[in-house]
N, CA, C, O and CB atoms as a CASP TS submission, in Angstrom:
PFRMAT TS
TARGET T0000
AUTHOR 0000-0000-0000
METHOD Language model
MODEL 1
PARENT N/A
ATOM      1  N   MET     1      12.057   6.251 -62.831  1.00  0.00           N
ATOM      2  CA  MET     1      12.817   5.972 -61.861  1.00  0.00           C
ATOM      3  C   MET     1      13.265   7.160 -60.918  1.00  0.00           C
ATOM      4  O   MET     1      14.307   7.770 -61.159  1.00  0.00           O
ATOM      5  CB  MET     1      13.830   5.334 -62.418  1.00  0.00           C
ATOM      6  N   GLY     2      12.788   7.346 -60.279  1.00  0.00           N
ATOM      7  CA  GLY     2      12.893   8.342 -58.329  1.00  0.00           C
ATOM      8  C   GLY     2      15.240   8.689 -58.402  1.00  0.00           C
ATOM      9  O   GLY     2      16.040   8.234 -59.220  1.00  0.00           O
ATOM     10  N   LYS     3      15.454   9.458 -57.389  1.00  0.00           N
ATOM     11  CA  LYS     3      16.665   9.320 -57.296  1.00  0.00           C
ATOM     12  C   LYS     3      17.439   8.448 -56.444  1.00  0.00           C
ATOM     13  O   LYS     3      16.854   8.034 -55.444  1.00  0.00           O
ATOM     14  CB  LYS     3      16.955  10.271 -57.150  1.00  0.00           C
ATOM     15  N   GLY     4      18.578   8.099 -56.623  1.00  0.00           N
ATOM     16  CA  GLY     4      19.020   6.915 -56.513  1.00  0.00           C
ATOM     17  C   GLY     4      19.057   6.362 -54.891  1.00  0.00           C
ATOM     18  O   GLY     4      18.893   5.162 -54.671  1.00  0.00           O
ATOM     19  N   LEU     5      19.270   7.273 -53.841  1.00  0.00           N
ATOM     20  CA  LEU     5      18.652   6.454 -52.299  1.00  0.00           C
ATOM     21  C   LEU     5      16.996   6.594 -52.236  1.00  0.00           C
ATOM     22  O   LEU     5      16.442   6.352 -51.164  1.00  0.00           O
ATOM     23  CB  LEU     5      19.352   7.379 -50.616  1.00  0.00           C
ATOM     24  N   ASP     6      16.369   6.908 -53.161  1.00  0.00           N
ATOM     25  CA  ASP     6      15.288   6.437 -52.779  1.00  0.00           C
ATOM     26  C   ASP     6      14.220   5.783 -53.338  1.00  0.00           C
ATOM     27  O   ASP     6      12.998   5.778 -53.190  1.00  0.00           O
ATOM     28  CB  ASP     6      14.954   7.113 -52.379  1.00  0.00           C
ATOM     29  N   VAL     7      15.367   5.011 -54.300  1.00  0.00           N
ATOM     30  CA  VAL     7      15.345   3.841 -54.950  1.00  0.00           C
ATOM     31  C   VAL     7      15.768   2.119 -54.580  1.00  0.00           C
ATOM     32  O   VAL     7      15.443   0.940 -54.722  1.00  0.00           O
ATOM     33  CB  VAL     7      16.009   4.262 -55.828  1.00  0.00           C
ATOM     34  N   ILE     8      16.862   3.186 -53.938  1.00  0.00           N
ATOM     35  CA  ILE     8      17.650   2.284 -53.200  1.00  0.00           C
ATOM     36  C   ILE     8      17.159   1.388 -51.563  1.00  0.00           C
ATOM     37  O   ILE     8      17.534   0.400 -50.932  1.00  0.00           O
ATOM     38  CB  ILE     8      18.839   3.220 -52.996  1.00  0.00           C
ATOM     39  N   ASN     9      16.187   2.395 -51.450  1.00  0.00           N
ATOM     40  CA  ASN     9      15.694   2.372 -49.978  1.00  0.00           C
ATOM     41  C   ASN     9      14.101   1.824 -50.710  1.00  0.00           C
ATOM     42  O   ASN     9      13.028   2.025 -50.141  1.00  0.00           O
ATOM     43  CB  ASN     9      15.795   4.233 -48.881  1.00  0.00           C
ATOM     44  N   LYS    10      14.200   1.276 -51.748  1.00  0.00           N
ATOM     45  CA  LYS    10      12.410   0.617 -51.793  1.00  0.00           C
ATOM     46  C   LYS    10      13.236  -1.186 -52.234  1.00  0.00           C
ATOM     47  O   LYS    10      12.567  -2.018 -52.847  1.00  0.00           O
ATOM     48  CB  LYS    10      10.825   1.699 -53.778  1.00  0.00           C
ATOM     49  N   LEU    11      14.319  -1.405 -51.906  1.00  0.00           N
ATOM     50  CA  LEU    11      14.793  -2.824 -51.911  1.00  0.00           C
ATOM     51  C   LEU    11      15.021  -3.409 -50.939  1.00  0.00           C
ATOM     52  O   LEU    11      15.799  -2.872 -50.150  1.00  0.00           O
ATOM     53  CB  LEU    11      15.745  -3.045 -52.465  1.00  0.00           C
ATOM     54  N   ASP    12      14.573  -4.441 -50.670  1.00  0.00           N
ATOM     55  CA  ASP    12      14.902  -5.687 -49.528  1.00  0.00           C
ATOM     56  C   ASP    12      15.734  -6.814 -49.843  1.00  0.00           C
ATOM     57  O   ASP    12      15.510  -7.736 -50.627  1.00  0.00           O
ATOM     58  CB  ASP    12      13.660  -6.400 -49.098  1.00  0.00           C
ATOM     59  N   VAL    13      17.027  -6.529 -48.890  1.00  0.00           N
ATOM     60  CA  VAL    13      17.970  -7.304 -49.020  1.00  0.00           C
ATOM     61  C   VAL    13      17.453  -8.588 -48.408  1.00  0.00           C
ATOM     62  O   VAL    13      16.850  -8.319 -47.370  1.00  0.00           O
ATOM     63  CB  VAL    13      19.158  -6.754 -48.485  1.00  0.00           C
ATOM     64  N   VAL    14      17.465  -9.812 -48.653  1.00  0.00           N
ATOM     65  CA  VAL    14      16.927 -11.316 -48.333  1.00  0.00           C
ATOM     66  C   VAL    14      18.023 -12.160 -48.419  1.00  0.00           C
ATOM     67  O   VAL    14      18.792 -12.180 -49.379  1.00  0.00           O
ATOM     68  CB  VAL    14      15.796 -11.890 -49.330  1.00  0.00           C
ATOM     69  N   SER    15      18.132 -13.072 -47.128  1.00  0.00           N
ATOM     70  CA  SER    15      18.683 -14.432 -47.275  1.00  0.00           C
ATOM     71  C   SER    15      17.502 -15.136 -47.673  1.00  0.00           C
ATOM     72  O   SER    15      16.316 -14.811 -47.726  1.00  0.00           O
ATOM     73  CB  SER    15      19.381 -15.054 -45.982  1.00  0.00           C
ATOM     74  N   PHE    16      18.261 -16.403 -47.993  1.00  0.00           N
ATOM     75  CA  PHE    16      17.828 -17.639 -49.188  1.00  0.00           C
ATOM     76  C   PHE    16      18.492 -18.670 -49.463  1.00  0.00           C
ATOM     77  O   PHE    16      19.616 -18.581 -49.955  1.00  0.00           O
ATOM     78  CB  PHE    16      17.744 -17.251 -50.456  1.00  0.00           C
ATOM     79  N   LYS    17      18.037 -19.580 -49.251  1.00  0.00           N
ATOM     80  CA  LYS    17      18.829 -20.859 -50.005  1.00  0.00           C
ATOM     81  C   LYS    17      18.354 -21.329 -51.101  1.00  0.00           C
ATOM     82  O   LYS    17      17.180 -21.653 -51.274  1.00  0.00           O
ATOM     83  CB  LYS    17      18.924 -22.045 -49.270  1.00  0.00           C
ATOM     84  N   TRP    18      19.253 -21.394 -51.917  1.00  0.00           N
ATOM     85  CA  TRP    18      19.600 -21.915 -53.603  1.00  0.00           C
ATOM     86  C   TRP    18      18.537 -23.388 -53.446  1.00  0.00           C
ATOM     87  O   TRP    18      18.502 -24.000 -52.379  1.00  0.00           O
ATOM     88  CB  TRP    18      21.867 -22.427 -54.026  1.00  0.00           C
ATOM     89  N   LYS    19      17.840 -23.755 -54.466  1.00  0.00           N
ATOM     90  CA  LYS    19      16.573 -24.936 -53.915  1.00  0.00           C
ATOM     91  C   LYS    19      17.658 -26.174 -54.813  1.00  0.00           C
ATOM     92  O   LYS    19      17.660 -27.374 -54.539  1.00  0.00           O
ATOM     93  CB  LYS    19      14.251 -24.623 -54.777  1.00  0.00           C
ATOM     94  N   ASP    20      18.637 -25.437 -56.051  1.00  0.00           N
ATOM     95  CA  ASP    20      19.252 -26.763 -56.744  1.00  0.00           C
ATOM     96  C   ASP    20      20.681 -27.148 -55.650  1.00  0.00           C
ATOM     97  O   ASP    20      21.453 -27.953 -56.171  1.00  0.00           O
ATOM     98  CB  ASP    20      19.829 -26.339 -58.697  1.00  0.00           C
ATOM     99  N   SER    21      20.986 -26.788 -54.593  1.00  0.00           N
ATOM    100  CA  SER    21      22.601 -26.317 -53.906  1.00  0.00           C
ATOM    101  C   SER    21      22.030 -26.664 -52.297  1.00  0.00           C
ATOM    102  O   SER    21      22.427 -27.753 -51.881  1.00  0.00           O
ATOM    103  CB  SER    21      23.248 -24.120 -54.215  1.00  0.00           C
ATOM    104  N   ASP    22      21.292 -26.003 -51.497  1.00  0.00           N
ATOM    105  CA  ASP    22      21.142 -25.884 -50.621  1.00  0.00           C
ATOM    106  C   ASP    22      22.623 -25.539 -50.021  1.00  0.00           C
ATOM    107  O   ASP    22      23.466 -25.992 -49.247  1.00  0.00           O
ATOM    108  CB  ASP    22      20.392 -26.813 -50.315  1.00  0.00           C
ATOM    109  N   ILE    23      22.345 -24.281 -51.013  1.00  0.00           N
ATOM    110  CA  ILE    23      23.524 -23.001 -50.069  1.00  0.00           C
ATOM    111  C   ILE    23      22.752 -21.964 -49.728  1.00  0.00           C
ATOM    112  O   ILE    23      21.797 -21.642 -50.436  1.00  0.00           O
ATOM    113  CB  ILE    23      24.927 -22.175 -51.004  1.00  0.00           C
ATOM    114  N   ASN    24      23.083 -21.285 -48.551  1.00  0.00           N
ATOM    115  CA  ASN    24      22.596 -20.134 -48.152  1.00  0.00           C
ATOM    116  C   ASN    24      23.446 -18.738 -48.758  1.00  0.00           C
ATOM    117  O   ASN    24      24.631 -18.719 -49.092  1.00  0.00           O
ATOM    118  CB  ASN    24      22.590 -20.261 -46.631  1.00  0.00           C
ATOM    119  N   ASP    25      22.323 -17.413 -48.797  1.00  0.00           N
ATOM    120  CA  ASP    25      22.769 -16.704 -49.870  1.00  0.00           C
ATOM    121  C   ASP    25      22.060 -15.605 -49.677  1.00  0.00           C
ATOM    122  O   ASP    25      20.926 -15.660 -49.200  1.00  0.00           O
ATOM    123  CB  ASP    25      22.639 -17.288 -51.164  1.00  0.00           C
ATOM    124  N   ILE    26      22.835 -14.106 -50.136  1.00  0.00           N
ATOM    125  CA  ILE    26      21.600 -13.336 -49.685  1.00  0.00           C
ATOM    126  C   ILE    26      22.252 -12.757 -50.938  1.00  0.00           C
ATOM    127  O   ILE    26      23.323 -12.823 -51.541  1.00  0.00           O
ATOM    128  CB  ILE    26      21.260 -12.481 -48.041  1.00  0.00           C
ATOM    129  N   GLY    27      20.823 -12.032 -51.040  1.00  0.00           N
ATOM    130  CA  GLY    27      20.781 -11.133 -52.324  1.00  0.00           C
ATOM    131  C   GLY    27      19.038 -10.785 -52.483  1.00  0.00           C
ATOM    132  O   GLY    27      18.317 -10.966 -51.502  1.00  0.00           O
ATOM    133  N   LEU    28      18.388 -10.220 -53.948  1.00  0.00           N
ATOM    134  CA  LEU    28      17.215  -9.611 -53.703  1.00  0.00           C
ATOM    135  C   LEU    28      16.153 -10.421 -55.014  1.00  0.00           C
ATOM    136  O   LEU    28      16.438 -11.096 -56.003  1.00  0.00           O
ATOM    137  CB  LEU    28      17.472  -7.780 -53.786  1.00  0.00           C
ATOM    138  N   ILE    29      14.829  -9.940 -54.410  1.00  0.00           N
ATOM    139  CA  ILE    29      13.867 -10.627 -55.384  1.00  0.00           C
ATOM    140  C   ILE    29      13.570 -10.294 -56.550  1.00  0.00           C
ATOM    141  O   ILE    29      13.105  -9.179 -56.788  1.00  0.00           O
ATOM    142  CB  ILE    29      12.824 -10.712 -55.001  1.00  0.00           C
ATOM    143  N   ALA    30      13.810 -11.297 -57.583  1.00  0.00           N
ATOM    144  CA  ALA    30      13.867 -10.668 -58.842  1.00  0.00           C
ATOM    145  C   ALA    30      12.289  -9.645 -58.913  1.00  0.00           C
ATOM    146  O   ALA    30      12.345  -8.432 -59.112  1.00  0.00           O
ATOM    147  CB  ALA    30      14.028 -12.024 -60.131  1.00  0.00           C
ATOM    148  N   GLU    31      11.280 -10.210 -58.761  1.00  0.00           N
ATOM    149  CA  GLU    31      10.096 -10.013 -58.920  1.00  0.00           C
ATOM    150  C   GLU    31      10.165  -8.470 -57.677  1.00  0.00           C
ATOM    151  O   GLU    31       9.716  -7.395 -58.073  1.00  0.00           O
ATOM    152  CB  GLU    31       9.100 -11.587 -58.609  1.00  0.00           C
ATOM    153  N   GLU    32      10.660  -8.571 -56.490  1.00  0.00           N
ATOM    154  CA  GLU    32      10.690  -7.083 -56.284  1.00  0.00           C
ATOM    155  C   GLU    32      11.367  -6.033 -56.828  1.00  0.00           C
ATOM    156  O   GLU    32      11.004  -4.858 -56.774  1.00  0.00           O
ATOM    157  CB  GLU    32      10.939  -6.896 -55.302  1.00  0.00           C
ATOM    158  N   VAL    33      12.308  -6.434 -57.331  1.00  0.00           N
ATOM    159  CA  VAL    33      13.284  -5.656 -57.811  1.00  0.00           C
ATOM    160  C   VAL    33      12.384  -5.036 -58.885  1.00  0.00           C
ATOM    161  O   VAL    33      12.127  -3.832 -58.883  1.00  0.00           O
ATOM    162  CB  VAL    33      14.638  -6.411 -58.265  1.00  0.00           C
ATOM    163  N   ALA    34      11.758  -6.166 -60.101  1.00  0.00           N
ATOM    164  CA  ALA    34      11.157  -5.312 -60.813  1.00  0.00           C
ATOM    165  C   ALA    34       9.967  -4.321 -61.078  1.00  0.00           C
ATOM    166  O   ALA    34       9.699  -3.754 -62.137  1.00  0.00           O
ATOM    167  CB  ALA    34      11.180  -5.762 -61.319  1.00  0.00           C
ATOM    168  N   LYS    35       9.240  -4.235 -59.731  1.00  0.00           N
ATOM    169  CA  LYS    35       8.319  -2.895 -59.149  1.00  0.00           C
ATOM    170  C   LYS    35       9.047  -1.631 -59.054  1.00  0.00           C
ATOM    171  O   LYS    35       8.665  -0.485 -59.292  1.00  0.00           O
ATOM    172  CB  LYS    35       7.756  -3.115 -57.622  1.00  0.00           C
ATOM    173  N   VAL    36      10.007  -2.012 -58.716  1.00  0.00           N
ATOM    174  CA  VAL    36      11.195  -0.730 -58.441  1.00  0.00           C
ATOM    175  C   VAL    36      12.029  -0.203 -59.865  1.00  0.00           C
ATOM    176  O   VAL    36      11.968   0.932 -60.338  1.00  0.00           O
ATOM    177  CB  VAL    36      12.566  -1.405 -57.256  1.00  0.00           C
ATOM    178  N   ILE    37      12.566  -0.991 -60.228  1.00  0.00           N
ATOM    179  CA  ILE    37      13.791  -0.996 -61.278  1.00  0.00           C
ATOM    180  C   ILE    37      13.525  -1.972 -62.612  1.00  0.00           C
ATOM    181  O   ILE    37      14.138  -2.985 -62.949  1.00  0.00           O
ATOM    182  CB  ILE    37      15.226  -1.586 -60.454  1.00  0.00           C
ATOM    183  N   PRO    38      12.382  -1.301 -63.253  1.00  0.00           N
ATOM    184  CA  PRO    38      11.937  -3.119 -64.435  1.00  0.00           C
ATOM    185  C   PRO    38      13.102  -2.849 -65.305  1.00  0.00           C
ATOM    186  O   PRO    38      12.607  -2.839 -66.432  1.00  0.00           O
ATOM    187  CB  PRO    38       9.947  -3.270 -65.801  1.00  0.00           C
ATOM    188  N   GLU    39      13.996  -2.691 -65.386  1.00  0.00           N
ATOM    189  CA  GLU    39      15.097  -2.061 -66.312  1.00  0.00           C
ATOM    190  C   GLU    39      16.153  -3.203 -65.909  1.00  0.00           C
ATOM    191  O   GLU    39      16.910  -3.740 -66.719  1.00  0.00           O
ATOM    192  CB  GLU    39      15.620  -0.259 -65.935  1.00  0.00           C
ATOM    193  N   ALA    40      16.089  -3.496 -64.526  1.00  0.00           N
ATOM    194  CA  ALA    40      17.008  -4.175 -63.819  1.00  0.00           C
ATOM    195  C   ALA    40      17.348  -6.064 -63.723  1.00  0.00           C
ATOM    196  O   ALA    40      18.239  -6.870 -63.454  1.00  0.00           O
ATOM    197  CB  ALA    40      16.605  -3.628 -62.591  1.00  0.00           C
ATOM    198  N   VAL    41      15.388  -5.936 -64.324  1.00  0.00           N
ATOM    199  CA  VAL    41      15.148  -7.793 -64.545  1.00  0.00           C
ATOM    200  C   VAL    41      14.801  -8.317 -65.514  1.00  0.00           C
ATOM    201  O   VAL    41      13.846  -7.836 -66.125  1.00  0.00           O
ATOM    202  CB  VAL    41      14.219  -8.474 -63.844  1.00  0.00           C
ATOM    203  N   TYR    42      15.726  -9.967 -66.186  1.00  0.00           N
ATOM    204  CA  TYR    42      15.391 -10.114 -67.489  1.00  0.00           C
ATOM    205  C   TYR    42      13.890 -10.989 -67.285  1.00  0.00           C
ATOM    206  O   TYR    42      13.255 -11.315 -66.282  1.00  0.00           O
ATOM    207  CB  TYR    42      16.694 -10.905 -68.383  1.00  0.00           C
ATOM    208  N   TYR    43      13.671 -11.191 -68.786  1.00  0.00           N
ATOM    209  CA  TYR    43      12.073 -12.078 -68.788  1.00  0.00           C
ATOM    210  C   TYR    43      12.397 -13.199 -70.274  1.00  0.00           C
ATOM    211  O   TYR    43      12.647 -12.876 -71.436  1.00  0.00           O
ATOM    212  CB  TYR    43      10.224 -10.592 -69.196  1.00  0.00           C
ATOM    213  N   LYS    44      12.239 -14.833 -69.529  1.00  0.00           N
ATOM    214  CA  LYS    44      11.688 -15.417 -70.049  1.00  0.00           C
ATOM    215  C   LYS    44      10.749 -16.147 -70.362  1.00  0.00           C
ATOM    216  O   LYS    44      10.961 -17.082 -69.590  1.00  0.00           O
ATOM    217  CB  LYS    44      11.997 -15.539 -70.088  1.00  0.00           C
ATOM    218  N   ASP    45       9.689 -16.476 -71.030  1.00  0.00           N
ATOM    219  CA  ASP    45       8.488 -16.534 -71.713  1.00  0.00           C
ATOM    220  C   ASP    45       7.709 -15.747 -70.669  1.00  0.00           C
ATOM    221  O   ASP    45       6.971 -16.286 -69.844  1.00  0.00           O
ATOM    222  CB  ASP    45       7.949 -18.033 -72.087  1.00  0.00           C
ATOM    223  N   GLY    46       7.958 -14.216 -70.774  1.00  0.00           N
ATOM    224  CA  GLY    46       6.716 -13.255 -70.261  1.00  0.00           C
ATOM    225  C   GLY    46       6.816 -13.416 -68.695  1.00  0.00           C
ATOM    226  O   GLY    46       5.865 -12.970 -68.053  1.00  0.00           O
ATOM    227  N   LYS    47       7.621 -13.870 -68.161  1.00  0.00           N
ATOM    228  CA  LYS    47       8.108 -13.968 -66.622  1.00  0.00           C
ATOM    229  C   LYS    47       9.242 -13.735 -66.307  1.00  0.00           C
ATOM    230  O   LYS    47      10.064 -14.088 -67.152  1.00  0.00           O
ATOM    231  CB  LYS    47       7.998 -15.078 -66.049  1.00  0.00           C
ATOM    232  N   VAL    48       9.820 -13.062 -65.007  1.00  0.00           N
ATOM    233  CA  VAL    48      10.970 -12.566 -64.935  1.00  0.00           C
ATOM    234  C   VAL    48      12.045 -13.762 -63.973  1.00  0.00           C
ATOM    235  O   VAL    48      11.897 -14.403 -62.932  1.00  0.00           O
ATOM    236  CB  VAL    48      10.713 -11.037 -64.302  1.00  0.00           C
ATOM    237  N   GLU    49      12.919 -13.638 -64.786  1.00  0.00           N
ATOM    238  CA  GLU    49      13.705 -14.551 -64.884  1.00  0.00           C
ATOM    239  C   GLU    49      15.281 -14.562 -63.941  1.00  0.00           C
ATOM    240  O   GLU    49      16.054 -15.398 -63.472  1.00  0.00           O
ATOM    241  CB  GLU    49      13.801 -14.542 -66.282  1.00  0.00           C
ATOM    242  N   GLY    50      15.164 -13.247 -64.023  1.00  0.00           N
ATOM    243  CA  GLY    50      16.596 -12.983 -62.962  1.00  0.00           C
ATOM    244  C   GLY    50      17.227 -11.228 -63.317  1.00  0.00           C
ATOM    245  O   GLY    50      16.920 -10.494 -64.257  1.00  0.00           O
ATOM    246  N   LEU    51      18.060 -11.008 -62.316  1.00  0.00           N
ATOM    247  CA  LEU    51      18.468  -9.739 -62.244  1.00  0.00           C
ATOM    248  C   LEU    51      19.574  -9.208 -63.558  1.00  0.00           C
ATOM    249  O   LEU    51      20.500  -9.864 -64.036  1.00  0.00           O
ATOM    250  CB  LEU    51      19.095  -9.664 -60.800  1.00  0.00           C
ATOM    251  N   ARG    52      19.247  -8.185 -63.835  1.00  0.00           N
ATOM    252  CA  ARG    52      20.689  -7.569 -64.448  1.00  0.00           C
ATOM    253  C   ARG    52      21.485  -6.650 -63.505  1.00  0.00           C
ATOM    254  O   ARG    52      20.781  -5.714 -63.126  1.00  0.00           O
ATOM    255  CB  ARG    52      20.411  -6.639 -65.794  1.00  0.00           C
ATOM    256  N   PHE    53      22.605  -6.631 -63.060  1.00  0.00           N
ATOM    257  CA  PHE    53      22.451  -6.103 -61.974  1.00  0.00           C
ATOM    258  C   PHE    53      23.665  -4.696 -63.147  1.00  0.00           C
ATOM    259  O   PHE    53      24.248  -3.905 -62.405  1.00  0.00           O
ATOM    260  CB  PHE    53      22.958  -7.227 -60.223  1.00  0.00           C
ATOM    261  N   LEU    54      23.869  -4.538 -64.229  1.00  0.00           N
ATOM    262  CA  LEU    54      24.449  -3.232 -64.018  1.00  0.00           C
ATOM    263  C   LEU    54      23.800  -2.202 -64.387  1.00  0.00           C
ATOM    264  O   LEU    54      24.466  -1.345 -64.968  1.00  0.00           O
ATOM    265  CB  LEU    54      25.538  -3.092 -64.540  1.00  0.00           C
ATOM    266  N   PRO    55      22.454  -1.961 -64.203  1.00  0.00           N
ATOM    267  CA  PRO    55      21.653  -0.981 -63.664  1.00  0.00           C
ATOM    268  C   PRO    55      21.376  -0.978 -62.606  1.00  0.00           C
ATOM    269  O   PRO    55      20.986   0.076 -62.104  1.00  0.00           O
ATOM    270  CB  PRO    55      20.744  -0.833 -64.086  1.00  0.00           C
ATOM    271  N   LEU    56      21.489  -2.454 -61.652  1.00  0.00           N
ATOM    272  CA  LEU    56      21.553  -2.111 -59.979  1.00  0.00           C
ATOM    273  C   LEU    56      22.760  -1.614 -59.850  1.00  0.00           C
ATOM    274  O   LEU    56      22.866  -1.203 -58.695  1.00  0.00           O
ATOM    275  CB  LEU    56      21.397  -3.357 -58.875  1.00  0.00           C
ATOM    276  N   ILE    57      23.868  -1.415 -60.537  1.00  0.00           N
ATOM    277  CA  ILE    57      24.887  -1.107 -60.419  1.00  0.00           C
ATOM    278  C   ILE    57      24.920   0.567 -60.095  1.00  0.00           C
ATOM    279  O   ILE    57      25.186   1.191 -59.067  1.00  0.00           O
ATOM    280  CB  ILE    57      25.505  -1.646 -61.516  1.00  0.00           C
ATOM    281  N   ALA    58      24.517   0.999 -61.483  1.00  0.00           N
ATOM    282  CA  ALA    58      24.036   2.472 -61.981  1.00  0.00           C
ATOM    283  C   ALA    58      23.448   3.125 -60.879  1.00  0.00           C
ATOM    284  O   ALA    58      24.009   4.127 -60.434  1.00  0.00           O
ATOM    285  CB  ALA    58      22.947   2.477 -63.181  1.00  0.00           C
ATOM    286  N   VAL    59      22.101   2.594 -60.225  1.00  0.00           N
ATOM    287  CA  VAL    59      21.506   3.040 -59.239  1.00  0.00           C
ATOM    288  C   VAL    59      22.081   3.423 -57.759  1.00  0.00           C
ATOM    289  O   VAL    59      21.804   4.335 -56.979  1.00  0.00           O
ATOM    290  CB  VAL    59      20.692   2.242 -59.197  1.00  0.00           C
ATOM    291  N   CYS    60      23.177   2.125 -57.700  1.00  0.00           N
ATOM    292  CA  CYS    60      24.209   2.067 -55.881  1.00  0.00           C
ATOM    293  C   CYS    60      24.879   3.733 -56.511  1.00  0.00           C
ATOM    294  O   CYS    60      24.763   4.675 -55.727  1.00  0.00           O
ATOM    295  CB  CYS    60      26.178   0.043 -55.531  1.00  0.00           C
ATOM    296  N   ILE    61      25.258   3.889 -57.301  1.00  0.00           N
ATOM    297  CA  ILE    61      26.493   4.869 -57.498  1.00  0.00           C
ATOM    298  C   ILE    61      25.904   6.497 -58.019  1.00  0.00           C
ATOM    299  O   ILE    61      26.607   7.507 -57.991  1.00  0.00           O
ATOM    300  CB  ILE    61      27.625   4.103 -58.836  1.00  0.00           C
ATOM    301  N   GLN    62      24.647   6.455 -58.424  1.00  0.00           N
ATOM    302  CA  GLN    62      23.519   7.846 -58.420  1.00  0.00           C
ATOM    303  C   GLN    62      23.594   7.822 -56.985  1.00  0.00           C
ATOM    304  O   GLN    62      24.070   8.873 -56.556  1.00  0.00           O
ATOM    305  CB  GLN    62      21.675   7.707 -59.148  1.00  0.00           C
ATOM    306  N   ALA    63      23.231   6.830 -55.920  1.00  0.00           N
ATOM    307  CA  ALA    63      22.921   6.865 -54.514  1.00  0.00           C
ATOM    308  C   ALA    63      24.546   7.442 -53.086  1.00  0.00           C
ATOM    309  O   ALA    63      24.648   8.010 -51.999  1.00  0.00           O
ATOM    310  CB  ALA    63      22.310   4.984 -54.351  1.00  0.00           C
ATOM    311  N   ILE    64      25.407   6.805 -54.096  1.00  0.00           N
ATOM    312  CA  ILE    64      26.655   7.630 -53.538  1.00  0.00           C
ATOM    313  C   ILE    64      26.768   8.148 -53.707  1.00  0.00           C
ATOM    314  O   ILE    64      27.414   8.758 -52.855  1.00  0.00           O
ATOM    315  CB  ILE    64      27.553   7.658 -53.453  1.00  0.00           C
ATOM    316  N   LYS    65      26.502   8.847 -54.791  1.00  0.00           N
ATOM    317  CA  LYS    65      26.724  10.517 -55.220  1.00  0.00           C
ATOM    318  C   LYS    65      26.186  11.511 -54.480  1.00  0.00           C
ATOM    319  O   LYS    65      26.708  12.598 -54.235  1.00  0.00           O
ATOM    320  CB  LYS    65      26.172  10.890 -56.515  1.00  0.00           C
ATOM    321  N   GLU    66      24.502  10.875 -53.920  1.00  0.00           N
ATOM    322  CA  GLU    66      24.010  11.619 -53.652  1.00  0.00           C
ATOM    323  C   GLU    66      24.018  12.183 -52.072  1.00  0.00           C
ATOM    324  O   GLU    66      23.679  13.308 -51.704  1.00  0.00           O
ATOM    325  CB  GLU    66      23.130  11.282 -54.188  1.00  0.00           C
ATOM    326  N   LEU    67      24.520  11.040 -51.222  1.00  0.00           N
ATOM    327  CA  LEU    67      25.042  10.846 -49.976  1.00  0.00           C
ATOM    328  C   LEU    67      26.451  11.648 -50.136  1.00  0.00           C
ATOM    329  O   LEU    67      26.510  12.478 -49.229  1.00  0.00           O
ATOM    330  CB  LEU    67      25.140   9.231 -49.584  1.00  0.00           C
ATOM    331  N   GLU    68      27.592  11.694 -50.955  1.00  0.00           N
ATOM    332  CA  GLU    68      28.323  12.543 -50.820  1.00  0.00           C
ATOM    333  C   GLU    68      27.731  13.886 -51.037  1.00  0.00           C
ATOM    334  O   GLU    68      28.494  14.737 -50.580  1.00  0.00           O
ATOM    335  CB  GLU    68      29.271  12.253 -51.490  1.00  0.00           C
ATOM    336  N   GLU    69      26.667  14.398 -51.557  1.00  0.00           N
ATOM    337  CA  GLU    69      26.721  15.636 -51.545  1.00  0.00           C
ATOM    338  C   GLU    69      25.983  16.239 -50.394  1.00  0.00           C
ATOM    339  O   GLU    69      25.938  17.454 -50.202  1.00  0.00           O
ATOM    340  CB  GLU    69      26.324  16.055 -52.712  1.00  0.00           C
ATOM    341  N   LYS    70      25.439  15.396 -49.679  1.00  0.00           N
ATOM    342  CA  LYS    70      24.486  15.779 -48.187  1.00  0.00           C
ATOM    343  C   LYS    70      26.200  16.147 -47.195  1.00  0.00           C
ATOM    344  O   LYS    70      26.169  16.485 -46.012  1.00  0.00           O
ATOM    345  CB  LYS    70      23.116  13.755 -47.289  1.00  0.00           C
TER
END
């Protein structure tokens, strides 16, 4: 994994509608996150199932530190 800001800049925030509730939301696509931060996803039956937010938070903390240094 690279520097915090480099990693964050590779992630795309998307808006979407939940299939089961038809509610609009904003988030990340787990399959896309897996390409950038593999530690931030979990798998079920060999497929990406969802996101683990603690690794995402850790990367965000690193990115904030890098911004503070600038």
